[in-house]
N, C-alpha and C positions, 0 to 999 in steps of 0.2 A: 326642261326635261333632257335626259341624256339620249343622244341619237344612237341608233343601232351600229353605226360605223365607228364609234368610239371604242377602240380595242384596247384592253389593258396590256401592259407588258407582263409577260408570265414568269420570266426568270429574272430576279433582281439581285445584284451584288450590293451589299452594304459594306463600305469600306470604313471601318472603325468599329471597335468592340466596346466603347464606353457605354454609359447609360442611355445616352440619347440614340446611338446607333442600334442598341439592342432594343430600345423601345419602338423605334421605326421597324425593326425586323418583326417585332411582335405585331405591329399593325399590319404588315404585309402578310404575315402567316395567317392572321385572322381573316384576311380578305381572300385566302386561298392561293396566295402566290408561292412560287418556288423561290425561296430566299436563302442566301448563303452570306454569312457575316465573316469578314476578314479582320483579324486582330494580330498585334505583335506579340502579346503576352500569352504564352501557351496555356498558363493556368486559367486565364479568362476564357480562351477559346475552348478549353476542355469543359469548363463550367457551363458555357452556353449550349454546348452539344449535349449536356446532361439536363438541360431545361432550367438553369438557374443563372444568376449573375452575382458575383461577389458584392457589388455596390447596390443591388436591388434586392436587399435582404427580405425574405418572406414572400417574394413574388415568384410563382411558377409560370415560366415562359410557355407560350402555346407550343403545341407539338409541331414538328416539321421544320424548325429552324436548324440549319446546318451551319457549322463554323469551321474555319481553317485558318492556319498561319501561312498558308501559301497564296500569294497574290494571284499567281497564274491560275490556280485551282478556283479561286473565288470569282475571277472574271471570265473564265471559260464558258462560253455560251451565254453570257449575260445580255439580256435585251435592254437593260437600263442599269444605271449605277447611282447609288446615293453615296456621296462622300461626306463622312461624318468625322473627319479628323480635325484637330485644332487648326485655327486659321494660319498660324505661322509656320505650320508644316505642310500646308496644302500644296505648294508649288513642287516640292520634293516628291510628294506623294503622287501627284498628277504625272510627273515625269516617270516615275517607277511603273505607273499603270499603262503608259503609252504602248509598249510592245505587246501587251496582253489583251487589249481592248479591241473588240470587233468594230468593223467599219460603221461610222456614223452613230454609234450607240450614244444616246443622250445621257448627260451627267448632271444630276441635281445636287447642288451644295447645301449642306445642312449645318454648316458652321457659319458663324457670323463675325464679320470684322472687315478691316481694310489692311492690306499688307504693309507692314512697317518698312520704311525706306523708300518704296516706289509710290505709295499712296494709291495703288490700284485696288479697285473693288475685287473681291475674291473671284468673281466670274471672269474678270479681265485676266487674273493670274492664270486660271485654269485654261482659259481660251488660248493663251500663249503657249501653254504646254501641250494642249490637246486641240489644235486648230480645226480639225475635221469633225468635231463632235458638237451638237447642240449642248449649250451649257445654260442651266437655270438654277433655281433655288427653291427650297421649301422652308418657310419661316412663319412664325406665329407665336401666340401665347401657349407654349407647350413645355410644361415641366416633364421630365423623363419619367419619373416614378408614376405620376398620374396617368400618363399615356400608356405605359407598360401595363398598368392595372386595368386598362380598358375604360377609363373614365371618358365621358363625352368631351371631345376635344376638336378644335377647328384650326386649320392652317391654310396658308396661301401658297399655291404652286405657281411659280412665275418663270416663264421662258420668253425670250424675244420672239415676236411673230414674224415669219418670213412672209413674202407675198402669197405663197401657196397656203400658208396657215390662215391668212386673211380670208382666202377663198373658201377654205374648208377647216374652220377653227376646231371642229370636233375630232379632226385627225391630227391636230398639233401635238408636239411633245408635251405641252402644258396640260392639254386636256387628257391625253393618254396616261400621264403620270397621275393626274388627279383620280381618274377612274381606277388605276392600279392601287392606290392607297385608300380609296373610299370604302367605308363600311358602316355598320350600325353605330359605332362609337367614335369613328374618325371621319370628320366632315371637311373635305378640301374645297377651297375656292380657287378659280383660275385667274391669273393676271398676265398681262403682256408687258408690265412695267417692272422689268428686273431691277433697274437702277433704284427705283423707289423702294421696292422690297429690301434690297440689300442695305441701302442707307439706313432704313428703319432698324434693321437687325444690328448693325454696327454701333449706332449712336445710342440705342436704348441702354446698352450695358454701362456706358459712361454716365448717363443720367441716373441710372440705378445706384451707382456709387455715390453720386451727389445726394440722392435721397437717404441713402444709408448714413452718410456722414452727418446729415442734419438730425436724423433720428438719434444717432449715437450721441450727438452733442446735446440732446435733451429737448429738441423741438418736436412738433407733433403734426397733425394732419393738415393744417393750414399750409405749413411749409411744404410738406410733400406734394400737396395738390398743385401748388404754385410751380414747383420744380418739374412735375410731370407735364403741365400744360405748356409752360415756356420751353421746356425741353422738346416737346413735340413740334414747337414752332422752329426750333433749331433744326430739327430733322427735316421738316418741310423745305426750309430755305436751302439746305445743302442739297437735298434730292432734286429740287428744281434747278439749281446751278449746275448739276451734273446731267441734266436732261431727263430727269424723272418727273413724275406728277405729284403735286402737292396732296391731291385727294387719295393717292395710294397710301400716304402716311397716316391717314385717318382709319385705315383698315386693320386687319388682324396683324399684319407684319409690322405695323407702326404703333398705333394707339393700343392695340390688344396686347402686343408683346411688352410694350413699355409699361402699361398699367400692371401687368402681372409681375414683371421683374422688379418694379419699384414698390411692391406691396408685400413681399414675402422674403424672409430670410432663407427660404429654399434656394433663392438666387444667391450665387456666390458673390456677385457684384454688390448686391444689397448688403450681404453679410460683412464683406470686407469694408465697405464704407461705414457701416455701424460701429465696427470695432475701431476703426481710425477716428471716428467722431468721438468715441468714448476715451480716446487718448492712448490706445494701445499701439505700441510701436509696430511697424509693418512686419518686421521679422518674428514678432510674437503672435501675429494674427493667426487664426486657425490652429491654435495651440502649437505654433512653431512648424507646422507641417508645410511642405512646399506645394501648396494648392495653387493651380493655374487659374487666374482670374482674367477672362478675356477683356473686360473693360479696362483693365489696368494697361494692357498693351494698346488697346484701341484708342485710349485717351490721347496718346501720342499721334497715332496715325490719322485719327479724325481731325485733330487740330491742324496737323500739317497739310492735310488735304483741303481743309476750309481755308487756310491762309493762302494756299496756292490759287484757289478759285475766287478769292476775295469775299468770303462769307464770314460774318461775325457769329461766333458761337460762344457767348459769355459763360454759360454753365460749364460746357465741355472745357473751355479754356481755364476755368477756375479749378476744376478737378485735375486737369493736366498739371497745373502749376503746383498744386499740393502733392500730388503723387510723385512728380518727377523733378521739381525745381525748388523743393524746400520751402514752399510758401506756407504760411501759418493758416491752418484750417479755418479758425473762426474769423480771422481778419479778412480771408479770402471771401467768405460769404457775406461778411458786413460790406465789403466793397461791392459785391453783386447787388445787394439791396439798396445801396446808396447811389447806385449809377443813375444818370439822368433819366427822367421820366419820358417814355416814348408812347406813341399811339399803338394801341393793340392791332387794329386793322393795318396791314402793310400800306394801304392806299392813303392813310392818314399820316402825312409827313409832318411830324411835330417832335420837338425835343425841348424839354423843360428841365431847369435845374432842380435836382432832388433836395428838398429842405433837409433831409436827414444827413446829407453829405457835409 
């Protein structure tokens, strides 16, 4: 039960005017919050101000959402910030926010990934640029259009807990952010395992590409279920190696998001994989349009990070090899299925030759 001292943040800045940023702004507006969306594209900002979004066709946004192309205006007086910009632009965006952000204002990251080159989790990237601010994440099985429509949706709100947060968890940034977002259609859960939540969000995009590849190549549900299950094990192993908890990955930000992303072509990751699996050249996918697919970049950064901490992630490594090193798609998955037989519980140390090999 929510304690009386859990106070919501009343004025929220949403940095990013894409579909997910706009969907989150809709959640906040329905919850009665004062919300302003920042975006680069003036035509999108104008549309949001008029209650629509070009990429959310047919959806009338809730009343009260303000929008601006001025970062200073968006952050003026903000009690909390949601960063909903692409993972690879996050560092630059955080640096731009610094002079306009009030003291100790919490920042929740709503993008998913690992910074290419550094191998840093996105929270670590933003913490470097905004060292005096609590940094957390909002993650889960959340397609933007369904969230904007007000369909029942659940997500995890994760922030590291300080000593004071342990003494009074209801006043922690995670709890306050959850109460800020909560409403009849949007159900948040609170976590103190930011690492586990972030790893789930980054790796699931790569596994979704794998599922799409196999679907496009003509395989069906058995294959997808195997990739989801073993992909989740790769998530757990990497999360644990980085100091997260395996059980976090069985929650909304891991298993929930993974299942959703691997089950629908609404996911650009799944859709890209399916087109590649069907033999369509990368440059011709999405009808040749320059669509950003986070898992395509994450495949590199996830594998680099896993190699650095000594974690084997064969599904992610296969996807990375196909996307970025010219590996043959069908041969890559044949090799995956003919790898030595292992014990499924980690505690069962066994390795057997695979007859199929």
